[in-house]
Each structure stands twice: as structure tokens, then as C-alpha cells.
C-alpha positions as CSV (number, residue, x, y, z in Angstrom):
1,M,197.4,-98.5,-32.4
2,A,193.9,-100.7,-32.7
3,A,194.4,-102.4,-29.5
4,I,195.0,-99.0,-27.9
5,Q,191.9,-97.2,-29.5
6,R,189.9,-100.0,-28.2
7,N,191.1,-100.2,-25.2
8,R,190.2,-96.6,-24.7
9,V,186.8,-97.2,-26.1
10,S,185.7,-100.1,-23.7
11,S,187.2,-97.8,-20.7
12,S,184.9,-95.5,-22.0
13,V,181.8,-97.7,-21.8
14,V,182.3,-98.8,-18.0
15,G,183.5,-95.1,-17.5
16,I,179.7,-93.9,-18.3
17,A,178.4,-97.4,-16.6
18,R,179.6,-96.7,-14.0
19,L,178.7,-92.8,-14.0
20,W,175.0,-94.5,-14.6
21,L,175.0,-96.8,-11.8
22,L,176.6,-94.2,-9.2
23,M,174.6,-90.8,-10.3
24,F,171.1,-91.8,-12.0
25,V,170.2,-95.3,-10.0
26,P,170.8,-93.5,-6.3
27,F,168.9,-90.4,-7.9
28,A,165.8,-92.2,-8.9
29,V,165.7,-94.9,-5.8
30,L,166.4,-92.6,-2.7
31,P,163.9,-89.7,-3.0
32,F,161.2,-92.7,-4.2
33,V,162.5,-94.4,-0.8
34,F,162.7,-91.3,1.7
35,I,160.8,-88.4,-0.1
36,S,157.7,-90.0,-1.7
37,G,156.1,-91.4,0.8
38,K,155.7,-94.8,-0.6
39,V,157.8,-96.2,1.6
40,V,158.8,-94.0,4.1
41,P,156.1,-92.0,5.5
42,D,154.8,-88.9,5.0
43,T,154.5,-87.9,8.5
44,A,157.9,-89.3,9.7
45,L,159.9,-86.0,8.7
46,W,162.9,-88.1,9.5
47,G,163.3,-89.5,6.1
48,H,164.6,-86.2,4.6
49,A,167.5,-86.0,7.6
50,V,168.1,-89.2,6.4
51,F,167.8,-88.8,2.4
52,H,170.6,-86.3,2.8
53,L,172.8,-88.3,5.2
54,I,173.1,-91.0,2.4
55,Y,172.6,-89.2,-0.4
56,L,175.8,-86.3,0.2
57,P,178.6,-89.0,0.1
58,I,176.5,-91.1,-2.9
59,L,177.0,-87.0,-5.0
60,A,180.6,-87.2,-3.5
61,V,181.5,-90.4,-4.9
62,G,180.2,-89.6,-8.2
63,W,182.4,-86.7,-8.2
64,W,185.0,-88.5,-7.5
65,A,184.1,-90.5,-10.9
66,L,183.6,-87.6,-13.0
67,W,186.7,-86.3,-11.8
68,R,188.5,-89.4,-12.9
69,F,186.1,-89.9,-15.9
70,V,187.5,-86.2,-17.2
71,R,191.0,-87.1,-18.1
72,E,189.9,-90.3,-19.8
73,P,187.8,-89.6,-22.9
74,S,190.1,-88.2,-26.1
75,N,187.4,-87.1,-27.3
76,L,187.1,-83.0,-26.6
77,A,183.5,-83.4,-26.7
78,L,183.1,-85.9,-24.1
79,R,185.6,-84.2,-21.9
80,V,183.4,-81.1,-22.7
81,I,180.6,-82.6,-21.8
82,V,182.0,-84.5,-18.5
83,A,184.0,-81.1,-16.7
84,L,180.2,-79.3,-17.6
85,M,178.5,-82.7,-15.6
86,L,181.5,-81.6,-12.5
87,L,180.5,-78.3,-12.7
88,C,177.0,-79.3,-11.8
89,Q,177.5,-82.2,-9.6
90,T,180.1,-79.5,-7.4
91,S,176.7,-77.3,-7.5
92,G,174.7,-80.0,-5.9
93,L,177.1,-80.9,-3.1
94,F,177.0,-77.6,-1.5
95,G,173.3,-77.1,-2.3
96,H,172.9,-81.0,-0.6
97,A,175.9,-80.1,2.2
98,G,174.1,-76.7,2.8
99,E,170.6,-78.7,2.8
100,L,171.9,-81.0,5.1
101,V,173.7,-78.6,7.8
102,S,170.2,-76.0,7.4
103,V,168.3,-80.0,8.8
104,V,170.8,-80.2,11.7
105,Q,170.7,-76.7,13.0
106,R,166.5,-76.8,13.2
107,G,166.5,-80.8,15.0
108,F,168.6,-82.9,12.3
109,F,165.8,-86.1,12.8
110,S,162.8,-84.0,14.7
111,A,162.8,-80.9,12.1
112,P,159.7,-79.5,12.0
113,Y,157.8,-79.7,8.6
114,S,158.3,-76.0,8.5
115,I,161.9,-76.2,7.2
116,F,160.7,-77.0,3.7
117,S,160.0,-74.0,3.6
118,E,162.2,-71.7,5.5
119,N,164.8,-69.8,3.3
120,P,168.3,-71.2,4.5
121,H,167.0,-74.7,3.2
122,M,164.9,-73.5,0.0
123,F,168.2,-71.6,-0.6
124,F,170.5,-74.5,-0.7
125,A,168.0,-76.2,-2.2
126,M,167.8,-74.6,-5.1
127,F,171.4,-75.6,-5.8
128,A,170.9,-79.1,-5.3
129,L,168.2,-79.5,-7.3
130,G,169.5,-77.7,-10.2
131,G,172.8,-79.1,-10.1
132,I,171.9,-82.6,-9.4
133,M,168.9,-82.5,-12.3
134,A,171.2,-80.7,-15.2
135,S,173.6,-83.5,-13.8
136,E,171.1,-86.1,-14.8
137,L,170.3,-84.2,-18.1
138,L,174.1,-84.1,-18.9
139,L,174.7,-88.1,-18.1
140,I,171.7,-88.8,-21.0
141,V,173.7,-86.4,-23.2
142,L,177.0,-88.0,-22.4
143,T,175.8,-91.7,-23.2
144,V,174.3,-90.3,-26.4
145,T,177.6,-88.6,-27.6
146,A,179.3,-90.8,-26.9
147,A,176.7,-94.0,-28.8
148,V,177.3,-92.1,-31.8
149,Q,180.6,-91.0,-32.0
150,R,181.4,-94.7,-31.5
151,L,178.6,-96.0,-34.0
152,L,180.6,-93.4,-36.3
153,R,184.0,-94.7,-36.0
154,R,182.8,-98.3,-36.7
155,S,181.1,-97.1,-39.7
156,P,183.0,-98.8,-43.5
157,R,184.8,-95.8,-44.9
158,V,185.2,-94.9,-48.8
159,T,188.8,-93.8,-49.2
160,G,189.1,-93.8,-52.8
161,G,188.8,-95.5,-55.3
162,Q,185.1,-97.1,-56.3
163,A,183.1,-98.6,-54.7
164,Y,182.4,-102.2,-55.0
165,E,179.0,-102.6,-57.4
């Protein structure tokens, strides 16, 4: 029984590490590279289209990893957090795909700068940004919750009798 519990805990740790690699790292790196103007210049509007092309499959893989992870933890709190993350990631996927479609409709790599203030792009951007940001915050909550639960499982328990003096 202890070996099964240890295996579930280690798979949970691996699952959370996988989620950090699939969800947080691309979220931190790709906007910096393609949108911030530090690597790809602000004048190169194709960077925004490339960002959407690269980030959409990453969001889909993150959604798939969440779908797999939602069945793994035996703890209800972790399952609820991951289910909420799955909902947020779905919103992010919907919004990001909509942004990509609006960019493609307006010229794709040669889309004008005005696209950033136009209604279709902004409508989908709200879904994408809100869903992705909520998902990232829930990833932090998931990690803290799993760590606290792991620490609580390791703490010594007094089951009766007197403590050693």
C-alpha cells in the first residue's frame, strides 16, 4: 500500500513538473521573444503572427497534459484545481485560435498594426489572455497545494498514548 501511495505521489510530482514545462516556460519565453520588441523588433509585425503559430500547438499540448493529469491525483483538491485549469486552458485555446484566424484574415504576416485594436482580434484576445493568465495562476495554486499536502502526509502523527519525553 505504501509503495502504491509513493508511486502516486511521484507521478503527481512528475505531472506538475510537466505542466510547468508545458505551460509556464513557453508563456514566459515566447511573448518575450516575439512580442516584447527585445528580440524581434516592434516594427516587424510578422512576429505576432509567428507567436500565434507557435503558441497554439503548445497550448493544445498543455491542454492534453491537463486532461491526462486530471485523472491522476487521488486527492479531490488537486483534481478540482486541475479541472479549473482545464477550463481556463480551453478558454485560452479558443481565444488564441480566434486571434490567429483574425490575423490570417487581415493579411497574416503582413497584417497591419491596426489589427491590435480591431474588434475581432481584441474579442478573442480577452479570452486568450484571461484563460492563459488564470491557468498560470492556478498552476501556482496547484503546486503549493500539492506541496502542502505532501508535507502534511510526511508529518509524524500521534495516534494515541503518550509522547516520548
